[in-house]
N, C-alpha and C positions, 0 to 999 in steps of 0.2 A: 787384254787391257789389264794392267796392274793398278790396282787401287791400294794406296798405302793404308795399312791397318794401324799404324802407330798414331794414336789419337792424342798423345801427350803434348806434342808440339802444337797441335790445333787448339787444344784446351788452354795451353799457355798463352797463345796469341789471343784467344777470346777473353781470358781472364785479365789480361793487361791491356785492354783496349784503351784508346786515347781518351774518350769521354769519361771513363771511370777514373783514370789517373788524374784528369783535370778536376773532376769532382772531389776527389780525395785531397788534392792539394788546396783547393779553394775552401772546402769545408772539412777540416780535419775531424776525425772521429774522437779525438781526445777531448773535445769540448771547446767552448768559446774562450779565447784568451781574456784575461781580466781587463786589459786595456780596451778591447772591443766592447765588452760588457759595460764598462764605465762610460765609454763614448755613447753607447746606445741609451744609457740612462740620462746622460746630459741632453741628448737630442730629444728624448721623450719629455723631459722637463721644459725645454725650450718650446717644444710643440704645444704643450699644455698652456704655457704662459702666453704665447702669441694667440692661440685660439681663444683664451679667456679675454684678453684685451680686445680681440675682434668682436666678441659677443657683447661686451660692455659698450664699446663704441657704436655698435649697430643699434643699441637701445637709446643711447643719449644723443646721437647725431640728429635724428629727426626731431627730437624734443627741443634741442637748442635752436634748430632752424625754425621750427614753428613758432616758438616763443619769441625769437628775435624778429621774425617777419611780422607777427601780430603787433609786437611792441613798436615796430617801425611804422606800421600803417595806421594804427589806432589814433594817434594825435591828428594826422591829416584827415581822417574820417570824421573825427569830432569837430575839427575846424570847418569842414564843409557842412556839417550839421548846423553849426552856429550860423553859417551863411544862409542856410535854408530857413532857420527859425528867426532870422533877422527881421523879417517883415511881420512876424507874429508878435505875440505878447513880449514885452521887455523883461518880465520876470523870468520867463522860460529861457530867453536868450542869456541872461546872467547866470542861470543855473548850468546851462550847457557850457558857457564860457569858463565857469569855475571847474567844471569837470575836465576840460582840456588842460587846465593848470595843474590838476592833481596828478597827471601822468608825468613822472620824472623823465628827463632825458638820459640820466645815468644814475646808478646806485653804487654806493661804496659799502662793500661787505668785507669786514676783517681786513681793511687796508687795500682791497682790490676793487678797482672801478669796473663796473659792468654796464655796458650800454647795449642797445639793440644791434648796432653794427658789430660789436665784439662777439655777441652771441651767434650771429650769422656766420662770422668768420670762424669761430670755434666749431660750429657745426660742420663747416666745410673741411676744417682740419681733421675732425673725427672721421669724416668720410674717407679722407686720404689715408688716415691711420688704419681704417678698416681694410682698405685695398692693400696697403702694405702688409698688414698682418695676414691677410688671405693669401698673398703671394708667398710669404715666408712659410706659412703653414703648409701650403701645397708643396713647396720645395722640401721641407722637412719630412712631410708624409712620404715622399718618394725616397728620401734618404733612409728612412727607417725601414 
């Protein structure tokens, strides 16, 4: 049985194997091109911005929802309290009645009208923004 002793051909075949060639074409040893580096920096900045927006929206969404719901429910609770106090002393009834009149139905701050319904709606919009930013952040995280 003749076994070839010329190992140069075998070594050439091993040194130019397909996975290594594929690796060197995909990731050249000369370094990352400037355009790829620039694109990575842009993706990282976008990832940071969307994650920051997501964190801020996660803080303010429950606050707006809670304030809006309490503001929406409080006048009706006070009106029902007036009905319960109706049979009692008339002075207490007047005090509770004035308390319900003190709660405004809307506020105007710097030209913007804020109401209980708008706060609830804004809270739900922030929840949607949080979901959108989480989706974009996950996509960008895979891309980086």
